C-alpha positions in Angstrom: 47.0 86.2 114.4 49.0 89.1 115.2 47.0 91.8 116.6 49.0 94.9 117.8 49.3 98.6 117.7 51.0 99.8 114.0 52.0 103.1 112.8 52.3 102.6 108.7 50.3 100.8 106.5 51.0 99.4 103.1 48.2 99.1 100.7 48.5 96.4 98.6 46.0 97.4 96.2 45.4 100.0 93.4 42.9 102.7 92.2 40.2 103.8 94.2 40.0 101.4 97.0 43.6 102.6 97.8 42.9 106.3 97.7 39.9 105.4 100.0 42.1 103.5 102.3 44.5 106.0 102.4 41.7 108.7 103.5 40.5 107.0 106.8 44.4 105.8 107.7 45.5 109.6 107.4 42.6 110.8 109.4 43.6 108.4 111.9 47.2 109.5 111.9 48.6 106.5 110.0 51.7 106.9 107.5 50.6 105.3 104.0 52.8 103.3 101.5 51.3 102.6 97.9 52.7 99.7 95.5 52.4 100.0 91.8 53.0 97.8 88.5 54.7 99.6 85.7 51.2 100.2 84.1 50.4 102.2 87.3 53.4 104.4 87.6 51.8 107.4 87.1 48.3 106.3 88.8 46.7 108.9 91.3 47.0 106.5 94.2 50.9 106.5 93.6 50.9 110.3 93.7 48.6 110.7 96.5 50.9 108.2 98.7 53.4 109.5 100.8 55.7 106.7 99.7 55.4 104.1 96.8 57.1 101.1 96.0 57.2 99.1 92.5 56.3 95.8 92.6 56.4 94.5 88.8 55.5 94.4 85.5 51.8 95.4 84.3 50.1 92.0 84.7 48.4 90.9 88.0 50.5 87.7 88.4 53.7 90.2 87.9 52.7 92.5 90.3 49.8 92.9 92.6 49.6 89.2 93.0 53.4 88.7 94.1 53.3 87.9 97.6 57.2 87.9 98.1 57.3 91.6 96.1 54.7 93.0 98.6 56.4 91.8 101.7 59.7 93.1 100.4 58.0 96.6 100.0 56.7 96.8 103.2 59.7 95.8 104.7 61.9 98.5 102.5 59.3 101.4 103.5 59.0 100.7 107.3 55.1 99.4 106.9 54.1 97.6 109.9 50.8 96.8 108.7 49.1 95.8 105.3 45.5 96.2 103.9 45.0 94.2 101.2 41.6 96.1 99.8 39.6 93.8 97.8 40.6 91.7 95.0 44.0 90.4 94.0 45.5 89.1 97.5 42.6 90.0 99.7 41.3 86.6 100.1 44.4 84.5 99.8 45.6 82.6 103.3 49.1 82.6 102.1 49.5 86.5 101.9 47.9 86.5 105.2 50.3 84.0 106.9 53.2 85.5 105.1 52.3 89.0 106.5 52.3 87.7 110.0 55.6 85.4 109.4 57.1 88.8 108.2 55.9 90.3 111.5 53.3 92.6 109.9 50.0 93.0 110.9 47.6 91.8 108.4 44.4 94.0 108.3 41.8 91.3 107.7 40.8 88.0 109.4 43.2 85.5 110.2 44.6 82.8 107.8 42.4 80.0 109.2 39.4 81.8 108.6 40.3 82.9 105.2 41.1 79.5 104.4 37.9 78.3 106.1 35.4 80.8 104.9 37.3 82.4 101.7 37.3 78.6 99.7 33.6 78.4 98.7 33.4 74.7 99.0 34.9 74.9 102.5 32.3 77.7 103.5 29.3 75.7 102.2 30.3 72.7 104.1 30.8 74.7 107.2 27.4 76.4 106.8 25.7 73.1 106.0 27.2 71.6 109.3 25.8 74.7 111.0 22.2 74.4 109.8 22.1 77.1 107.3 20.4 76.4 103.6 22.7 76.1 100.9 22.4 75.8 97.3 22.5 72.3 96.3 25.7 71.4 94.7 29.0 69.8 94.4 32.0 70.6 96.2 34.3 67.7 95.9 37.6 67.4 95.5 37.8 65.5 92.4 37.9 67.9 89.5 38.1 65.5 86.5 35.9 66.9 83.7 34.0 63.7 83.5 33.5 63.6 87.0 32.0 67.3 87.0 29.8 66.9 83.9 28.4 63.8 85.6 27.6 65.7 88.8 26.3 68.7 86.7 23.6 66.2 85.2 23.2 64.8 88.4 22.3 68.1 90.0 20.3 69.2 87.2 20.5 71.7 84.5 20.5 74.9 84.6 24.0 74.6 86.6 26.6 77.5 88.0 30.2 76.6 87.5 32.0 78.9 89.9 35.9 79.3 91.2 36.3 78.2 94.6 39.0 80.8 95.4 36.6 83.2 93.1 34.9 86.8 93.5 33.6 89.7 91.4 31.9 87.2 88.9 35.4 85.8 87.4 35.7 82.2 87.2 31.9 82.1 86.9 29.5 80.3 84.2 25.8 79.8 83.8 25.6 76.3 82.0 22.3 75.5 80.6 22.6 72.0 79.1 25.6 69.2 79.2 26.7 70.2 75.7 27.6 73.5 76.5 29.4 72.4 79.9 33.0 71.5 78.6 33.6 74.9 77.1 32.2 76.8 80.0 34.3 74.7 82.2 37.3 75.7 80.4 36.7 79.0 80.5 35.9 79.3 84.3 38.9 77.5 85.0 40.9 79.4 82.6 39.5 82.9 84.3 39.9 81.7 87.7 43.6 80.6 87.2 44.4 84.0 85.5 42.8 85.9 88.2 43.2 84.1 91.4 45.7 81.4 90.7 43.3 78.7 91.5 41.4 76.9 88.8 39.2 74.4 91.4 35.6 75.1 90.8 32.4 74.0 92.6 29.1 73.4 91.1 25.7 75.0 92.2 22.1 74.4 90.9 21.1 77.8 89.3 18.2 79.2 91.4 15.7 81.1 89.5 14.9 84.6 89.4 16.6 85.5 92.8 17.7 88.5 94.6 21.1 88.6 95.7 21.6 89.8 99.1 24.2 89.8 101.6 25.0 90.7 105.1 27.7 92.7 106.5 29.3 91.3 109.4 32.2 92.6 111.7 34.2 90.6 114.7 37.0 91.3 116.8 39.8 89.4 118.7 37.4 89.4 122.2 34.6 87.0 120.7 32.3 89.9 119.8 30.3 90.0 116.4 27.8 92.4 115.0 25.9 92.7 111.8 25.3 95.8 109.7 22.5 94.8 107.7 22.1 93.8 104.3 23.0 95.3 100.8 20.5 94.3 97.8 23.3 93.3 95.1 20.4 91.9 92.3 21.6 94.2 89.3 24.4 92.5 87.4 25.8 91.5 84.4 28.0 88.5 83.6 27.2 87.6 87.2 29.3 90.9 88.4 27.3 93.6 90.1 26.4 96.9 88.9 24.3 98.5 91.3 24.0 97.8 95.1 21.8 99.5 97.5 21.0 99.2 101.3 18.4 98.7 102.4 17.1 96.0 100.4 13.6 96.7 99.0 12.7 93.0 99.6 14.0 92.4 103.1 11.4 93.2 106.1 12.6 93.9 109.7 11.8 90.3 110.6 14.1 88.6 107.6 16.8 91.0 108.3 17.1 89.9 111.8 16.7 86.4 111.0 19.4 86.6 108.3 21.6 88.6 110.2 21.6 86.5 113.4 22.5 84.0 111.0 25.5 85.5 110.0 26.8 86.5 113.6 26.2 83.0 114.8 28.7 81.5 111.9 31.3 84.3 112.2 31.2 83.9 116.1 31.9 79.9 115.6 35.0 80.8 113.7 36.0 83.6 116.0 36.4 85.9 113.0 37.9 89.0 113.1 37.4 92.2 111.3 35.2 92.7 108.0 33.1 90.0 106.3 30.2 89.3 104.0 27.9 86.4 103.8 26.3 86.1 100.4 22.9 84.9 100.1 20.0 84.2 97.1 16.8 85.1 98.2 13.9 83.4 96.0 10.5 84.7 95.7 8.9 83.0 98.5 11.0 84.6 101.0 13.6 81.7 101.3 17.4 82.4 101.5 20.4 79.9 100.8 23.9 80.6 101.6 26.2 80.9 98.7 29.5 82.1 99.8 31.5 84.3 102.1 33.7 87.2 101.3 36.3 87.5 103.8 37.4 91.1 102.8 36.0 94.5 102.7 33.5 95.1 99.8 33.5 97.4 96.7 29.9 98.0 97.9 30.6 98.8 101.6 30.2 102.6 101.1 26.0 102.2 101.0 26.3 100.4 104.1 28.2 103.2 105.8 25.6 105.8 104.3 22.9 104.4 106.2 24.5 103.5 109.6 27.0 106.4 109.6 30.0 104.2 110.4 33.3 104.1 108.8 34.3 100.6 108.0 37.6 101.1 107.0 38.2 102.9 110.4 36.4 99.5 112.1 38.9 97.6 110.1 42.1 99.2 111.4 40.9 99.4 115.0 40.3 95.9 115.1 43.5 94.9 113.4 45.3 97.2 115.9 43.9 94.9 118.7 41.1 97.0 120.0 37.3 95.9 120.6 34.7 96.7 118.4 33.1 99.2 120.9 29.7 98.1 119.4 26.9 95.8 120.4 24.1 95.0 118.1 21.8 97.4 119.3 23.8 100.1 119.1 23.6 99.8 115.1 20.7 101.9 113.5 19.7 102.3 110.2 18.7 105.5 108.5 17.7 106.4 105.2 18.6 104.7 102.1 21.8 104.6 99.7 22.3 103.4 96.1 25.5 102.7 94.3 26.5 102.2 90.7 29.6 101.0 89.1 31.1 103.0 86.3 32.8 100.7 84.2 35.1 101.3 81.0 32.9 99.1 79.1 30.8 99.3 75.8 27.2 98.0 77.1 25.7 98.1 73.5 28.5 95.4 72.4 28.1 92.7 75.3 29.8 94.8 78.0 33.0 95.0 76.2 35.8 96.5 78.3 37.4 99.6 77.0 41.1 101.1 77.6 42.8 104.0 76.7 43.2 107.6 77.6 40.5 109.5 79.3 40.8 112.7 77.8 38.4 114.8 80.1 37.1 113.4 83.2 35.0 115.4 86.1 33.0 113.7 88.6 29.9 115.1 90.1 30.5 117.3 93.6 26.5 116.6 95.0 27.1 113.0 95.9 30.0 110.6 97.0 32.4 109.3 94.4 35.2 107.2 94.9 37.6 107.3 92.0 41.3 107.5 91.2 41.4 109.3 87.5 42.0 112.7 86.4 41.8 114.2 82.5 44.6 112.5 80.5 45.1 109.4 82.4 45.5 106.2 80.9 43.3 103.1 81.8 45.3 99.9 81.1 43.7 96.7 80.0 45.1 94.7 82.6 42.9 95.0 85.5 39.2 95.2 86.5 37.0 97.6 84.5 35.3 99.3 87.1 36.6 102.8 87.2 34.7 105.0 89.8 31.7 104.3 92.0 28.7 106.9 92.6 27.1 106.8 95.9 23.7 108.7 96.7 22.0 108.9 100.0 18.5 110.1 100.5 15.8 109.9 103.5 13.9 107.9 101.0 15.1 105.4 98.3 13.0 107.7 95.5 15.3 110.7 96.8 18.4 108.3 96.5 17.7 107.1 93.1 16.7 110.8 91.7 20.3 112.0 93.3 22.0 109.0 91.4 20.6 109.9 87.9 21.4 113.4 88.5 24.8 112.8 89.3 25.2 110.5 86.6 23.7 113.1 84.1 26.9 115.7 85.6 29.3 112.9 85.0 32.1 113.8 82.2 33.8 110.7 81.0 35.4 111.6 77.8 37.9 109.5 75.8 37.1 105.9 76.8 33.7 104.5 76.4 31.8 103.5 80.0 28.4 102.4 80.8 27.1 105.5 82.1 23.9 105.9 80.1 23.3 102.0 80.7 23.6 102.6 84.4 21.1 105.5 84.4 18.7 103.7 82.1 18.5 100.9 85.0 18.0 103.4 87.5 15.0 104.9 85.4 13.5 101.5 84.3 10.1 100.6 86.4 11.3 97.3 87.6 14.2 99.0 89.4 12.1 102.4 90.4 9.4 100.0 92.0 11.7 97.7 94.1 11.3 94.7 91.8 14.8 94.1 90.2 16.1 90.8 90.7 19.6 89.2 89.2 17.5 88.5 85.9 17.0 92.4 85.4 19.4 93.0 82.7 18.6 90.1 81.0 14.9 90.7 80.8 15.1 94.3 80.1 18.2 94.6 77.8 16.8 95.9 74.9 14.9 98.9 76.7 18.0 99.6 78.7 19.9 99.9 75.4 17.6 101.9 73.5 18.5 105.3 72.7 17.3 107.8 75.0 17.9 111.1 73.0 16.3 112.5 69.9 18.7 111.7 67.9 17.8 114.2 64.7 18.7 117.3 66.9 21.8 115.1 68.8 23.2 114.9 65.3 22.2 118.3 64.2 24.1 119.7 67.9 27.1 117.7 67.2 27.5 119.0 63.4 27.4 122.0 65.1 30.0 121.7 67.7 32.2 119.9 64.7 31.8 123.0 62.8 32.4 125.8 65.1 35.5 124.0 66.9 37.1 122.8 63.3 40.3 125.0 63.1 39.4 125.4 59.5 36.0 126.7 60.0 35.5 130.5 60.1 35.6 131.5 63.6 32.3 132.3 66.0 32.2 135.5 67.2 29.3 136.5 69.8 26.8 138.8 68.6 25.3 139.5 65.1 27.8 139.0 62.1 27.3 139.9 58.4 29.9 137.0 57.5 27.3 134.1 56.3 28.8 130.9 54.7 27.4 128.8 52.0 26.0 125.2 53.3 28.8 122.8 54.1 28.2 119.1 53.8 28.9 117.0 56.8 29.1 113.3 57.5 28.8 112.0 61.0 28.8 108.6 62.8 26.6 109.0 66.0 24.8 105.6 67.7 26.1 103.3 65.2 24.7 105.2 62.1 26.0 107.6 59.6 24.1 110.9 59.0 24.4 113.4 56.3 24.0 117.0 57.1 24.7 120.4 55.8 25.4 123.6 58.2 25.6 127.2 57.3 26.2 130.4 59.0 23.2 133.1 58.6 24.1 136.6 58.2 22.3 137.4 61.7 24.7 135.0 63.4 22.7 131.6 63.8 23.7 128.2 62.3 21.3 126.5 60.2 21.8 122.2 60.0 19.5 120.4 57.6 19.2 117.0 57.8 16.9 115.1 55.4 14.9 117.9 55.2 14.5 119.1 58.5 15.8 122.3 59.8 17.4 122.8 63.0 19.0 126.3 63.9 20.8 127.5 66.8 22.1 130.6 68.5 25.3 130.4 70.0 25.5 132.3 73.3 28.6 131.2 74.8 31.4 129.1 73.4 34.5 127.8 75.7 37.3 125.5 75.2 34.9 122.2 76.4 31.6 124.0 76.7 28.8 125.5 74.7 25.7 127.5 75.6 22.9 128.0 72.8 19.5 128.8 72.0 17.2 126.4 69.8 13.3 126.2 69.5 13.0 128.9 72.1 15.0 127.5 75.0 18.9 127.8 76.0 20.7 125.0 76.6 24.2 124.0 77.8 26.2 120.9 76.7 30.2 120.1 77.3 32.0 118.5 74.6 35.9 117.3 74.0 37.1 117.2 70.5 40.1 115.0 69.9 40.6 115.0 65.9 37.9 113.4 64.3 36.2 112.3 67.5 33.9 114.5 69.4 32.7 113.6 72.9 29.7 115.6 74.0 27.2 115.6 77.0 23.8 117.0 76.5 20.6 116.7 78.7 22.3 114.2 80.7 23.2 111.8 77.6 26.8 111.3 76.7 27.4 110.6 73.1 30.8 109.8 71.1 30.8 111.4 67.5 33.1 110.5 64.5 33.6 113.1 61.7 33.5 111.4 58.4 33.0 114.4 56.5 36.9 113.9 55.2 36.8 110.3 55.4 36.9 107.9 52.3 34.2 105.7 52.0 33.6 102.4 53.8 35.1 99.2 52.2 34.4 95.6 52.5 37.8 95.2 54.2 36.6 98.1 56.8 33.3 96.1 57.4 35.1 93.0 58.4 33.7 90.8 56.1 37.2 90.1 54.2 37.9 87.2 56.6 40.2 89.3 59.2 39.6 88.8 62.9 40.7 91.9 64.6 41.2 92.1 68.3 38.2 93.8 70.0 39.9 95.6 72.6 43.8 95.7 74.5 44.1 92.6 75.9 46.4 89.3 76.4 45.8 86.1 74.2 44.9 83.2 76.3 44.1 80.9 73.7 44.4 80.2 70.1 41.4 77.8 68.9 42.1 76.8 65.2 45.4 76.3 63.4 46.6 77.4 60.1 45.0 75.3 57.2 42.0 74.4 59.5 38.3 75.1 58.1 36.0 76.9 60.0 32.5 77.9 59.7 31.0 81.3 60.4 30.7 82.3 63.9 33.3 79.6 65.2 35.5 80.5 68.0 38.9 81.2 67.0 40.6 83.0 69.8 40.3 83.9 73.5 41.6 87.1 74.5 41.5 88.5 78.4 41.2 92.0 78.9 40.4 93.7 82.8 40.4 89.8 84.1 37.4 88.5 82.0 37.7 86.2 78.8 36.5 87.5 75.2 36.0 84.9 72.5 36.5 86.3 69.2 34.6 84.2 66.3 35.2 84.2 62.9 33.4 86.3 60.5 32.9 84.3 57.4 33.5 80.3 56.5 36.6 79.7 55.1 40.1 78.3 55.8 42.7 79.8 58.4 45.5 81.2 56.3 47.3 83.1 58.8 47.3 83.6 62.6 49.7 86.4 63.9 49.6 86.1 67.5 50.6 83.5 70.1 49.2 82.4 73.4 50.7 84.9 76.3 51.0 87.7 73.7 49.6 91.5 74.1 47.7 93.1 71.5 46.3 96.3 71.0 42.7 97.2 69.8 42.1 96.5 66.0 44.9 94.3 65.6 44.5 91.5 63.0 45.2 88.3 64.6 43.6 85.7 62.3 42.9 85.7 58.7 40.6 83.5 57.0 40.4 82.5 53.4 37.0 82.9 52.0 35.4 80.0 50.4 34.7 80.0 46.8 31.2 80.5 46.0 
């Protein structure tokens, strides 16, 4: 593996991690080169780089997964090192080897280490040989459907299907019984093939209600290795992390030392170089089981940086340049507590459905660390991961860090594309998380609580009606102070929190506004109205809110709660067709059709899967809304579709 000084780094990634790597590289005096797909031509990481090279079309397999295109980009730009970031090719041994063969320094472990530990099956065999406890399972080469089903039955349900080359929850399925196994296996393989180019899977027995604990490690070319403590990544949805923290509320000093020693012993045996993470499941009895090793920088590395004071990207660059770590285990000191949340463009209320489109207004809080690569007016493409920002807080205590992060989320402006902002805040406020008792079952156990509306619906609806009224270009203009120009009550109909509300609004002679909803009156006195902000008095209190209006849509942030409101005042009444009961299946998001599961003329039952759509590297099954016969299929496998497109039509059965 080539370890030598270098001068210019090509970052083989996109978005926030590309910007994160650029920041440290420039601080250390390195030149940086970005790469981009057609979908990212106007992206912030491209504009921030000194140089940028196009590597292909929008889909990852056409761009960010094209080894030859990235090597060519490095050569064309004069880069002499490549940083893979995370995801894409970061754990691809062929990519690491190709970089070395091209005379480029790969900022990561050797191809041999990636092969040994980046493959889940191989990693488990190595760890078992070293005496590390592992989750019982199957890591065999025979990948026949019948063999895998038989092995799953032998292991005992529930079992986990995991892609051997996987990460980030992709290519992973929890299966509770044998009947569900074939469909889950197909979905895991397809997702893994699309994300990693390898559909091979392993099977593991599902551990009941564990914590997900990972140990950050570093090694250098001189045989030195250290660990930087643990991170608790237990709060997950779809086996993908949402909240990470360090240290873990469940890990004692003695357990940290024991897990860390095992991790260091393992990477020393491999003569591992660079950053890596060993992931474990920790059960209620305090026993831990090795799951996998990530041979790259982790998404959640900032929480480790916060409590150690180290820059992990800097350590990566120094090790890749042939320098020793310069740190002994006793040099690592832990201070305070850090928590990170992943802000994702997804709808938590609709099974975390990925969202794409134009982010009309984007403003991040300044009081905490935020890693992102967006700005107002940019497009979020449907081709990549749904994570659009990471918010990281640090405090002397866990409670201080938790409070700061909630406040940061309350000051986050992300208008135009639905995000999980409110859901993350609800997680941080929940008693199970507050007390430090959240496990991987946290979201499943408390989902209804976490999705429950937090605001006061009546006052939120009244405020939304007020903002819609005063920002309507046809409404009488607001002027500060008292006014003799009163108005008659005007009817308004809005959709908010998945409900329809009828109100009426009028301006009174004293300049105040009166909003009536179901006989309940809400009075507002506007003190200041800007292009995206309003300051008003209501019930004796002065409030501030931020908003963005996009035609009939209004985005509103008030008291830390983000709301999306649709103005239906001029809309036609809803019809059966609009409700989806007409037998038409519409694409729920922008994405690519990966499987059409029915044929014209086929009879289907209500709820039967008819199509699978891939968006942001996750698969989403669309089902028949009614029973009937397939009359039209208007898509083909591999086709890109937009939200709302009619993909399948079903002729309803006669009553």
